[in-house]
N, C-alpha and C positions, 0 to 999 in steps of 0.2 A: 536408190535408197542410200543416203549418207548415214553411216553408222558412227557411233561415238568411238573416237580413236582409242579410248582407255581399254577397249576390249582387245586390242591388238598390240603387237610388240613394237616398241619404239625405244631403243636404247639411248638414254639421255647423253648428249654430247658425242654420239658416235654416228657413223654412216650405216650401221647394220639395221635396216628397217625391216620390220615384219610385213606390214601392209601400208599402202597409201590409198585410202578410202575416199569415197565420195566422188563427185564430179571433178574436184581440183586436182586429183592425181598427186604426183610428186616426182622428184628427180630420179632418174634411173640410177641404180647402184651397182657397181661392179661386184660380182660375186666375190672375187679375190680380195678386194678391198674391204668388203663388209665382213668377210671371215676374219681378216686380221684385227678387226675391232672387237672380236669376242675372245678374250683370253681363255686358255684351258682352265677348267676348275671343276669342282664337284658337280655331278649331275643334280638336277632338282630332286628334292625328297620325294618319297612316294606320295601320290596324290591322294587328297581326301576332300570331302566337302567341308571346308574349314570357314566358310562365310567371308573369305577374303577375294578381293579382286585379283585375277592373274592375267598375264599377257601371254599370248601365243603368236609366235612369229616364225621366221625362217630366213636362212640365206642359202647359198648353194650347197652347203655341206650338211646341214642338219636343221632340225626344228630348234627354236630358241623359246624356251619357256621361262618366263620371268628373267629374261636376259641370259640364261644359261643353256648350254648345249644340251639337247636331249636326243639320244639314239633310241628310236622306238623299236622295241623287240616285242612283237604282239603275237597272240595266238587266236585263231578263230574258233569260236563255238556258237552254236545256235540254241537260244533258250527254248525254241519250239521243238527241238530234238531231244529234250530232256524234260518230259511232262511231270517234273516233281520239283517245285521251286525251292524246297529245302536243299536239294542236291546241286543247285546252281552254286551255292556257296562252296560246296565240297570241290567242285571242278575249279572254280576261281582260286581257291586257296592252293590247290595243287599247282596251278599255273604260276601264281606269285612266288611260291616257294621254289619253283624250279626255274626261276630267272626271267620270267616274262613280266614286263611292266605295263602291258596293255592287253585288252581282249577286244577282239573285233566281232561284231554281231550283225547278221542280217535280221531285219524285221519283215516278216512275211505277210503281205496284205491278205492273202486267202485265209490265214490262220486267225485273223482278227475280225474279218467282215463276212457274216453269213448271208447278207443281203444288202442291196443298195441303201446307204444311209444308216446302216446299223454296224456298230463297232463294239468289240468287247476286249477290254484290256484287264480283265479280272482273272482270278484263279491261276491256272497254269499259263495264262496269257498276260500276266501282270508285268508289263514292261517297266513300270515305275519301280517295282520291287527289285527287279534285276539290276537296274541302274543304281539303286540304293546299295545293293549288295556288293557291286563292283567297287563303289566308292568306299565302303567299309573295309573291303579287301585290300585296297591301295593299289588299284589298277586304273589306268586311263581306259577310256572307251572310244572305239572307233565305231560310229553308228552308220549303219547301211540300210536305209528303209526303202530303196528303189526309187520309183514304184516297181521297176522290174528287177528281180534279183537273180534269176536263174537258179543257182544253188541245188540243182536236181530235185526241185520240188514242183508239185503240180502246177502246171501253167506258168512256170518260172516265178511263181508268187502271186500271180493274178488271181483274183477270186473267180469261182466258178461262174458267178452271175455275170462277170464282165464279158463272158463269151457270147451272151445274148443281147449285147448292147451295141447300139450305133457308135461309130467312130473307129478310126484306125489307131490302134495302140502304138505307143512309143513314137509318136509324131506330134506336131502341134495342132492336130485335129481338135477343135474346141469341144466336141462331144466326149472324147476321151479325156482331155485335160480337165474337164468338170469333175470327172470321178477321181482322177489322179490328185488333183489339188485337195479334194476332200480328204483322201487317205493321208496325204502328207501333213495336212493340218492337224488331223487327229494324232499322228505321231509326234508332231512338233510341239503340241501342247504339253506333252510329257517331257520330250527332249529338253524344252526350254528351261524346265525346272532342275536340270542336271548338267548345265554347262559348266565347264571348268573355269572359263573366264569369269563367271558370276560367283564362283566360290560356292555354288550350290550342288555341285557334283563333279564328275570327272570326264565328261565327254569332251574330247580333245579335237577330234576330226569328224567330218560328216560327209558321207558319199551320196552323190545323186546319180541315178541310173547305174548300169552295170554292163560292162563289155559291149557298149553300144558302138558297133563298127558298121552300122548301116546309116545311110543318109548323112555321111560325115561331111560331104562336100555339097549337100543340098540345103537350100533354105529351110525345108521342113525340119531337117536334123538340128541346124544351128538355132532356129527358132525355138525348137523343143528344149534344147539344153539351156538356152537363155531363160526360157520360162521357168524351168525347174530351179535355176539358180536364184532368180528374183523371187520366186514363191518362197524358197527356204529362207531368204533374208527377211522377207516381209513377215514371215512367222516368227522372227526374232532369234534365229540361229546365227550367232556371231563368231563361231570358230571357223578355221579354214575348211573350205569345201574342196572336194575332188571327185574324179571319176576313174574308174579302174579299166584301162585299156586292155582289150583282149589280145595280149601279145605286145611285143615292142613295136607299135606301129607309128607312134607319134600323133595319135588322135586325141583331140580335145586338149591340146596343150594350152597354156595361158595365151589369151589374145585370139582364140579360134572362134569365140562366139561373144556376143554382147553381155557384159556383166553389169550393165547399168551405171558405168562410171567407176566401178571399183577396179583397182589395178592389181592388187596383190592379195586377193582373198582365195586364190585358186591354185591348187597343186596338181601336177601331172603325175599319174601313177600307172603302172602296167603290171600284168600278171604273167606268170611263168609256171608251166607244168612239165619240166623236162623228164624224159624217161631215163631210167638208170643207164641205158646204153649210150646215151647222148653225152658228147663232150660239153662241159659247162661253157656256155657262151660268155663273151665279154660284153656285158650290157651294163648301162649305167653311165655315169660321167666319164669314167676312164675307158669305156668301150668304144666301139666303132660303129655307132648307130647312124652316123651321118647327120645332116642337117634336118632331116624329117623323121628320124627313127630313134626310138629309145629315149632315155632321160636327157641325152645330149640335145634333144629338141626343145628342152626347157632348161637352159643353162643357169637360170636364176633360182630355180627350186631345187630341193635336195632329191637325191635318188630315192624313189619310192616304189616298192612292190606291194600293193594292197592284198595280193594273193600270190603266195609261192608254195609250190606242192609240198605238203608234209605227208603225202601218200597219194592214193588215186582211188576213184570210185570203182565199184564192180557192178556189172550188169546181171540181169536175169541169165541164168545158165553158167555164169562165172567165166565168160569167154576171155576176159582180160587176163585172168590168172588161173587158166587151165582147170577151172572148177574147184580150185583150192580155196577160194574166198580171201577174206582180208588178211589172214595169216601170211598168204603169199605176197600180198601188197606190202606188208610190213617187213617181210624178209627181203624183198627186192629194193625196197626204198628204206634202207636201214640206217644205222648211225653213220656208216662210211658214206653212204649217199648224202646224207645231211651235210657232213663235214665238207665233202667235195664241192657241193652246190652252194651252201650258205657262206662258206668262207670265200668262195669266188665272188659271191654277191657283195660281201663286205669289202673285198679287195677292189671291187668296181665302184666303190663310193656309194652304195646303197645303204642309207642310214635310217630308212623307215621300212621295216621289214615285218610283214604279217605272214604267219604260217597257216595255210589252209589245207588240212584241218589240224588243230591240236587236240581237240575233242570232237569226234564226228557225231556220236549219238545215234538216235533211232528215228527213222522216218515212219513213225507210227500212224495207225489209221490209214487214210487215203491221202496222206501227205506226199508220198514220193512221186516224182515224175515218172513216166512210163519206163524210162531206161533203167532204173535202179529198184532193187528189192528193199525190204524193210530196214535191214541194217545199213547204217551210214558210218560204220566204224572207220573206214577210209584208210586203214593202216596207219592211223594217227599215233602220236606218241603217248596219249591217253586213250585207252581202248574204250569201246562202247560200254563195258561194264565198269568204267571208271578206274581201271587198274593202270598204274604208271608203268610203262614198258621201258625195255632197255634203250628205245629210241630217245628217251628223254635226256640222255647224257650230253650230247652236243648242245641241245637247247639250254640245259642248265648251265653249262660251262660258259657258252657264249653270252647268254642273257646276263649272268652275274658279272662277266668281264665288262660288258658294255655299260653297265650300271656302276661298277665299283672301280673302274680304272678309266678315268676321264680322258686319257691320252687317245682313246679309240673314237672319241666323239668327232674328231676331225683328223682325217688322214689325207695326204696328197700323194699322187703317183711320184715315185722316186726313180733314180737311174735303173736301168734294166739289169737284171741279174739272171745268170744262166747256171743251171745244174743239170748235169747229164741224167736223162731219163724223166725229168720233171718239168712242169710248167711252174714258173716262180713269179710271184707278184712281190714288188718291193715298194713299201709305202713309208712315209715318215709324217710325223706331226711336227709342223715348222715351229710351233710355240714351245714345245718341250724337247725336241731333238730325238725323240724315240723313233726307232726304226722297227717296222713290222714286215715280216716275211711269210707269205702263204706259199707253200710247196705243195703242188697237186700231182698225183699220179694218175694218169689216165689210161695206164696199161694194165695188162693182166698178170704181171709179175711184180713182186716187191722190189723196190729200188733202195739201194744203199749208196749214198754219194756224198760229196762235200759240197756244201752250200756256202758260196761267198757271202759274207756279211761284213758290216762296217766294223765289227769286232774281230774279224779274222774268219777263216774258213771253219765251218762246223760240219761234223760228220753226222748225217741224219739218215734214218730209214723211214720210208713212207710205204705202207702196204699197198697191194694192188687196188686201184679204183677207190682211193682214199685220199686225204689231205691232211696237212698239219700246219699249224701256225706257231711261230715263235717271234720273240721280240728281243731287241738290244737296246741298251740306254734307257731302260724303263725305271722310273722312279718308284721306289718301294718305301713311301713315307720319307724319312729323313736320309736314307741311303739310296744308292743308285746301283742297279744291276748292270753288269756289263753284258751278260747274255744268259740265256737259259735254253736248253734244248727241249724243255717241256713247255706247254702252252700256259701263259698266265690265265688264271680264272677269276681271282679277286684280290684286292688290296684294300684293307680297312684298318681302322683303329678301334680296339676294344679296350676301354679303360686307358691305361698307360702303355699298352702293348700294341705294336704294329704287327699285323699279320698279312702274309702274302701266301697265296695258294697257287700251286702249279699242278697241271694234270697231264695225262697222256694215257696210252694204251697199256693194259697190263703186261708186265714183262719188259717194258721200255726202261731204259736207264736215263734218269734225268740228271743232266750236268749243268751246274749253275756257278756263275762267278759273280761276286759282289766286289765293287770297288771299295777298298778298305785301307786308306793311307795310314790309319792308326790301328794296331792289332787289336781285335776284339776278343771278348770272352765267349767262347763257343761251347755249347753243350749239345751233345747228341742225345736226344730224349727217347729214341727208339733205335734198336741195334742195327737196323738196316741202313741208317744213314751214315755218311762218312764225310770228313772235311779236312782241309789242310790250308795253312796260311803261308804265302810265299813272300811276305814283306810288303806287299802293296795290294794284293787281291786275296779274297777268301774263296776258295773252291769247295764246292759241296756237291755230293751226288747221292743218289738213292734209287734203288730198283722200285718201280712202281707196282703196287698191288700185292707184294709178297705177304705182308701181315696187316693190310688195311693202310692206315695213315701213318706217314713217316714225318717226325717233327725234329726240326734242328733250331735251337734257340741261339740267337746272336745278340750279345749284350756289350755295353761299354764301347770302346773304340771311339770314333768320331762323334757318336751321338750317345746320350745317356738314356735314350728311349729303346727298350728291347725290341728286336724284330724276330718274330716267329715264322719260319718258313715251313710250309706244309706241302708235302708231295703226296698225290693221290692218283689212283688210276680211275677209270670211268665209274666202276661200281662203288668205289669209296667216295668219289667227288659228289655223287648225287645224294649222299648222306651228310653233306656239309651245307648248313643253312644260315646265311646272315639275316639278321632282323634288327631293324631300327626301332628304338623306343625313345620316349621323351628323355629318359636318363642316360642314353648312350646306346651304341651298337653292340649287339651280341653276335657271336658265332657259335652255332650248335652243331655238334658232330654226333651222329649215331642213329637217330630215329629213321624210320621209313619216310616220315613227312613231318615237318614242323608247320603247324597251322597258326599258332599265335605265341607271343612272348611278352611278358611284361615283368617289371621289377617292383616289388612291394617291400620296401625297406631292405633287409639283408636277404630276402628270399627272391629267387627268380622263378616265376611260374610259367611253365611251358605246356602247351596243348598240342598234341600231334598223334600220329599213328605209329604203331609197330606191327610188323608182320612176323618177326621172330624175336625171341629174347635177345636183348642188345644192351650194351653199355652206352651211357650218355655223358657228353663232355661239353662244357659251356665256358667260353671265354667272354668276359664282360667287364663292366665297371668294378673297381676295386670295392671291397666291403661286402660282396655277395658271398654268403656262406652256406646257404641252403637251397636245395632244388626241390620244387614241387612239380611232379609230372602227371598231367591229367587229374589234378586235384589231390594227389597222394604224394606226401613227402617221402623221398627216397634217400638212403644213406649215401653220403658223399665224402670226398676228401679233396684237399687242395693239392694240385700238382706243382711241379717245378716251374712250369711255364705260367702258373697263375690261374689255370683253369679249375673248374669245379667239375670233378669226375665222380660218377657212381662207383661205389666200392664192389659192385657186382652187377650182373645183367638185370635189367628190368624185365619182368615176365612178358612173354609175347601174346599171341592171340589163341584163345581156346578153340577147340573143335566146334564145328557147326554141323548138326545133323539134320538132313532134309528128309521129310517123310515120303514114302512111296505114294503115287497117286492111284486111287481106286475109287470104288462106289460110284461108277459112272452111271448116268441115266441118258437114255436115247429117245429122240422123237423125230420122225421124218416130217418134212414140210412140203413146200411148193404146192399148196392147193390151188395156186393161180393156173397150174396146168389143166385142172379139171374143167370140163365143159359146163358144169353147174355153178362155178364160182361166181360170187356176186361182185362185179366190177363196176357197178353203177357209180361208185364214189371216185373212181379213177378219172384222170384227165382225158378228154377226148383229144386224139391227135389229129386235129383237122386244120392245122395252120398251112398256109400256102406260100409263105415267104419266110426267109431267115437272114440274120446277119452273119451266119456262118460263111466261112470261105469254101465249104463244100457245097457244090451245086445241088439245088433241090431237084429231084426227079420231075420230068415233065408231067404235068397234071397233078403232082403232089401225091399224097400229103407230106408235110414236113414230119419226119419221124425222129429227128435229132433230140436226144434226151434233154440237152441244155435248154432248148427253146421252151420246154415245159416246166423249167424250174428244178430239174433233177440233175445235179452236178457231180455226185460223188457215189462210188460203189456200184452195185448192181442195178439194173433197170429191167422191168418187165413190160411186156407188150401182149395184148390180146386183140386179135383180129377176128371179127365175126362176119360170116358171109353165108349166103344161102345157095346161090346158083353154082353147082359143081359140074355142070355138064361140060365134058371134054377136057377137064383139067387132068394133066399127066404128072406134073411136078411144080414145086414152088422153089423159087431162088430167093434167098434172103441175103442181101448185101448189107454188111456191117463194118463199122470202123471202131478200132480200139487202139490202145497203146500196146506196148510189147506184152505178149502172154495173155491178151484178151481172148475171150471165147464166146461162143453162142450155143445155146441149147434150145431145141424146139420140140413141141408136142402138138399133135392133132388130136382133138377130142379126148385129151388126157393120155394118149398113147405116145410114147417117145418116138420122135423121128430120127434123133441123133444129135451128136455134138460135133461142132467144128471149132477148131482152135488155131490161133496164130502160131507160126513157127518160132522156134528158139533162135534168136539172132546169133550170128557168128561175129567174129572180130570185125569183119568188113562192114557189117550192118548195124552193129550195136549203137554206134554214135550217129551215123548218117540218117538212120530212119527212126522217127519217133512214133508216127501214126502207122498203123497197119490196116489195110483194108482188104476184105476178102468177100467172096460169095459162097454161101453154103447152099448146095442144091439137094433137095430131098424128093424122092419119087412119092406120089401120094395118090395115085390112081386107084389102087386097091383099097385104099382107106376111105374113099369118097363115094362108095356105091350107094349109100343110104342117102335119101333126100332129107331136106330140112336144114336146120341151123347147124353150122360147124364152127369150131373155134380153133384158131391157130394161136398157140401161146409160145412166147419166145423170151428167153432170159439171156441178157447180154451183160458179161463182166467187162467193164470198159477199161480199166487200168489207167485211167486218168488222162489229163489233157497234155498235149505237146507243150514244150517251152516255146518261147518266141524269140530265139536267139538272133535271128536275122531281121527282126522287126517287120515280119510279113503277116502278122495276125495269125500265125500257125496255132496259137492257143485256141483259136476258133474253129479248128477242124473238127467236124462232127464226131459225136460219140454216140454209140448205140446202133440201132437199125438205121440204114439210109435209104433202103428201097426194098419192096417186096413185089416180085413178079411171078405170075402164074404162067405156066406153059400149056397151051391148048385152049385156054379161055381167059377172059378177063373179068373175074367176078368183082362185084362192088363190095369192098371190105371196109367195115367200120372199125377203126383202131382206137384202143385206149391204152394209156401209158401209166406206169406208176414207178416212182423211185423212192428215195428216202423221204420220210415224213416231215422233216424239218430238223434244224440244228438242235442238238442235245444242248440245253442251256448251260451245262457245266463242262461237258467234254468237247463241245464245239462242233462246227459244221463238217469236220473232216472225219468224224469218228464212225459215222454209220452210213451204209447204203440202203438199198431197197429190198433186202431179203424179207420175206414174210416174218421170220423170227425176229429180225431186228425191229420191224415195224410193231411187233407185239411185245417186245421187251424180253425175249427169251435169253438175251445176253446179260441181263442185269442181275445184280445181287437181289435175293429175296423173291425171284420169280418162282411161283408155286409149281414144282415139278414132281411131286410124289406119284402122279399117275403115269409118268414117263416110264419106259421099259428099263429095267436094271440090265446092264451089260458089262462085259469085261473086255479088255484089250489084250492081244490085237484082235482087230476086226478083219473080216474078209467078205465083203458083200459086193454085189453087182447091181447097181441101179443108177438111173440118170437123175440127178437133181441134188437136192440139199438135205442133209441129215445133221441134227444138232446133237451134241453131247455136253453134258453138264456134270460137274462135281464140285465139292468144296474140300479144302485142306487147311490145316492149322500149322503155323510156324511158331517156334519158340526160340528165336536167336537171342542170345545174351544181350543185355542193354548196352553194354560198352563195346560191342562188336559191330563193325560195318561189314555186312555180307552182301555181296552181289549174287543174285540168283537169276537163272535163266530157265526157260522151258525148252526141252529137246524133243523133237519128233524124229523117229527113225522108222523106216519101212523098206520093203522091196522097192528099188528105184524104178521098176517097170510099172508100177501101179500109178494110173493116171487119176489123181485127185489133188484137191487144194483145201486148205483149212484157214479160215479167219480165227485169230486167237483173241479172245476177250477175257481180260483179267479185271474183276470187279467192275465190269461194264465198260472198260476202256479197251479199244481196238489196238492191241499191241502188235499187229502185223499179219502178213499173209505168207503162208507156207505152200509151196508147190512141190509135191513129193517127187515127181519125175522130171523136174527141172533143176531146182536147187539154185545156187549151191548152199543156201542158208538152211540150217537144221536147228540152230539154237537161237532163241529169242530172248533178249534181256527183259527182265521184269523189274522196272525201277522201283526202289524203295520209296514209300509214300503212296504210290498206287498199290504196290505190294505191301501187305501188312505183315512185317517180319515178326511181330509178336501178336498175332491174332488170326482170325479166320478169313480165308480168301475164296471167291468164287471164280471158277474157271469154266469157260464155255468155248466149244470149238464148233464152228459152222463149216461142215465139210461138204464140198461141192465135188461130186464124183461124176465121171464122164461116161460110164456105162461100157466103154471100150475094154476095160480091164476090171478085175477085182479092185476094190478100194478099201482103205483102212479107215481109221488110224491103226498104226502098228504099235510101236512102243512109245509112250508119252511119259516123260519123267522130268523132275526138277533137277537142275544142275548147279553146283556151286561154282561160280566163276571167279570168286576172289573174296578174301576176308582180311581184315585188319582190326587190331585193338585200337579203338579211337573213333574216327569218323565225326560227323556233325550230327546234331539233333535233327531228327526227321519228323516233320509234321505230316500226318496222314493227308493224303489228297482227297478232297470231297469226291465221293463216289455214290451218287444217289442210286437207290434200288428201285425195284419195281413198284 
């Protein structure tokens, strides 16, 4: 398909081509020559749906957007892991404020498709709304709709119904492609309305497939990738496409499959998830990947990591982090980890950088793949409760640097530099003469040494397993910096004032020299700063973090435009927020978060968050005399530097009081275990063949749950038989994901519970499916003649992912075989699972428990006849018990409160609980496995000013006493501010 060239970059009169499309192709372009054709200049303005045509191209160094270099600093979040559309804006605004210029999102097929031919993009699945919100926030979008995504979600994103269809997934099998095409076309109908090239949105890049490292050298793989490429183009997606290579393998580089005649519409990208103990590898254009490895395999495209570890996921039992959960992930992959690896990436020429995850969120309902539990916090910079953590500091600093200091958009490797005890990268911008040095300490002791630079040797200290970056010859507006031992963070103009910000660790001494052939007028605006002029250079220094921000004002001299130099440690730097308005750029200092800024005559209106009482300071266009914070005018004064500063602290956040949980009501269920239960409406399990990769037992029947349309949560079986002569025991073979279990009853009496083991570090990743056989003696229970009923409940724990493209998502779930010892009775099996997708909450919300099928989890269910109980409980039974209560919250309107539900009990007790809030399945707690004990209740689903219904479906194993023990609400975070939250539709009984 030949596309209109207007949609791609072509710099008039230059050789820097973005794409050569159609069958005609175009002349090859030397990356070096192309790069010289693009002068260094300001980065493109924040994107928005402006109705104008835009061009998107690239050369070997970076993307080219409307002819200007763009370094992409992106963060990953998944809308499906935050089922409250109002809060998407909250997370996106936090990302933009803290330096990200893009958001990357997966779109999960299973989340939107409850059945073949049925697709839902409404409510919490409103992709169109998310893309509009991203554009309104000023973020580019990297769209990743699969068809396969992995992402630690059920089936790797494949819908449950796909497990029971003909066709080999992730190949060019036409039966599979028929479904995959239908999915992509549904997504692309929405995506096409939000393309940045068309001015209708901010989608900048589009990924097909994910980590597809199987069939790479086979026709089936090449044909599959070619098909997806052409399908996407036929659907009208005209931005650059790419694939995310699982590691630096050189798979699917440009030219490795047929793109229908397009030469330059494809980028190569690879991911990386290094451990904290690993030495950062040299990957990218400046690394040693060889002709077939890494970005060096694609010399004409920029260095691109579509996923780079911003943390790591945690499995059931918490094997990765010694049972300590995501707090340990965040501790081991901390700010120093980010600096060491992300600065190495930049030093290796990677200019398209996506951090996975930046906000992890919640794998609510039956969304998680078997390997992970409900929380998908990931140890990310923004935690599951939407709190910005200390890990944001490097992202904030580097993101704003790459947007506000254009010298960093193109860097070449320069002459080697050596410093004792450090790995040093030396780079230069050939257009500006700026030199950049990244000094990395891979050792366990702090290193203080001299770093040779083009400005002379500089004495620096790099803490253990950390890194720092500094620059020489950097332009600061109309002046030039000789060197600075602190890291540049931003350079901007606010009104007639040029502002340069430099950052470092608390306690560091920042030394800076400006080239000043004419003596300037210098004012130390804070007592910590110092300066001296030696006749040709201005020397300044300041200790970082002593009293917050240190300001030094440089005026007159060789320029009549003043330069304000700001020195900040990490904690101070994350309270500095640049913001571009139609009237000019603002720099705001002081709040926890700046969400929005605009100028209205002489007033500057700011919207944002405060966690404590704080002063606010704003630099902006001249003539601004008044400050309005969150709709309220605050007293201010004009400072020497021309900023507008509050005369006192703005009040912080008030207390939030959460009520205790009480007035519980209880009812036991699982009537399906009883011999007299009416199962006539259940499906007869009488199939003899299956598309599953699990073999069907000889003689059948097929007992696999998916084959009967039951794909999520618990599934019940009832086997009826008469002839009991000679039967000694029954063996029930079953297959589940991690932490699956089986419970069995004979004629209503418990036979026992069998459960899968807790995986250790060696089996956590390697093993997705678990299969076992539960053996129960039954001779003493079958003495009576007549009809007997074997009832079995299987908790399946979801489908495997299909990482190796072996159809492993089709491994059976539920019972796989039932064998009697001593005789072979004829058994008539019936099966029952979920009753159908909740029309609002979606297909992943409910399983097949009796209470779910009857609506016991829903608001408004009539429970007055249930038994009143108190917690803690201590009962011994096999099966399911439901508990319900209501509670009311009264959080102040101008407070954003993050609330969780915490369950605590004796860790020996073997039981688990599904948590339903206002009918929404917010997760699964396993008391004797963990590590998760607190579950985030997102605002919107949680009524923070109203009444809520909480239901717990407790599955107890009979082997021990079961709870629940202590169940309470927990305040996970609070700020004054936030975003308006619209209640999420939560239909009742």
